[in-house]
N, C-alpha and C positions, 0 to 999 in steps of 0.2 A: 149677943149672938152675932157671929159673922154671917155673911151671905151664905145661903145654903140651897141646894136643890131639893125639890119635893121627892120623897121616897119612891113614889109611883113612876117617876120619870123613866128609869131604865125599862120598865115594862111597856110603857107607852111608846118608847123608841123601838123596842123589840117587836111589838105587834104592828108597827107601821102607822100608829095613830099620830105620831109627831114626825115631821120631816123638816129639819132645819134649813134645808136647801130650797124649799118651795112654799112652805106654809106662811101665813100672816100672823104676826105677833103684836101684842100690846102690853103696856105697862100700866098698872093701876097703883095708886098711892095708898099706903096704909098708915094708920095712927098707932098701931101696936105691932111689936115683933111677934111673928108666929112662934108658938112653943114647939118643942120637939114632937110633942103629940100631934100638933097641927100639921107639921111637916110630914108625919106618917099617915095621917088620916084625911087631910084635904086633898082632893083630886080635881075638883072642878071649881070654876070661878064662883059659883053659888055657895061654896063652902066658906069663902072668905067673909069674916065677920067684922073686920076693922077697916074697910075702905073709907077714906075721907069723903066728906060730902062734896057735892058739886059746888064749885065756886069760880066765878069769873069764867075763864075759858076752859077750866077743868070740868069735864063731865064724867058721870058715873061710867065706869068701865075703862077709864084712862085714855091713853093715846098710843098711836102706832109707833113701833120701833122697828128698825131694820135689823136683820140678822145676817151675820157673816160667819161661814164655817172656815176655819183656818186649816193649815197643813198639819198632817200627823206629826206629833212630836215623839219620835221613837226613843229618845233619851228618857223622857218621863212617862212614856206609854199613855198618851192622851191626845185628844183633839180639842182645840179651843173653839168655843162658839161665842162670838162677841155680839152684843146688842148695842145698837146706837142709842144715843140719848133721846128721850121723848122731847117734843117741842116744848118751849117755855110756856107756862100757863100765865096769862096776863090777867090783871085786875082780880087776882085771886087771894082769898084769905084761907090759907092752908097750913096745917102743922102735920108733918109726916115723918116717920122714922125709917121708912123704906118703901120699896116698890116690889110688887109681884108681877113677874113677866109670865104671860100665858099665851097659849096657842089658840087663836080664834077659830072656833068651829061652828058658831052660829047663835049660841045663847049662853047665858050664865050657867045653865045646867049641863052644857056640853063643852064649854071652853076649858082646855086642859092646862092646869098650873104647871109651870116649868121650874122657876127659881125665885127665891126671895133675895132682893138686893138691899143690904143693910146700909143706911146712910151714916152710921156711926154716931148717931145722936138725932135730935129733932131738928128738922129744917122747917123754917116758918116764913110765911109771907103774909103781910097784912095789906089787903087791897093793893097788891103790887105783883111783881113778877116772881113766880116760883119756878126755879130751874134745878135740874139734877144732872149729875155726871156719873155715868156708869163706867168705871175704869178697870174692872176686873172681869175677865171672861169666865163663862161657865165652862167647866172642863168635863168632857166625857172620857172617863178612864176605862182601861180594860180590867 
């Protein structure tokens, strides 16, 4: 599966629950790719069943990421939303296939899932540094 937004995202944007310009975002690492059914049914961080365990400097819930809203692309009718890379996790033993970016609202039961970032395979570190690169923006289309 390629990277994909959670189905509930447009509703959360429309009702004002998600504000890319001012909210705080985090990325958590997962050991399994969410299924299409998961993308449709998972809404909150508490729904995620495959977060990797805490190891080294990686703690449950992941790490903060910056969010930048780009200019409107009138040719492709979309707005790019780009997330910065999370900090490297040191002294970590981790195997992850991707990351889930979420909007921090206060707890796992209220944090809103935004998008799944597919690493294109399993990325592993063994008592070393785990790092990721997010190189594709999330697009909000009309």
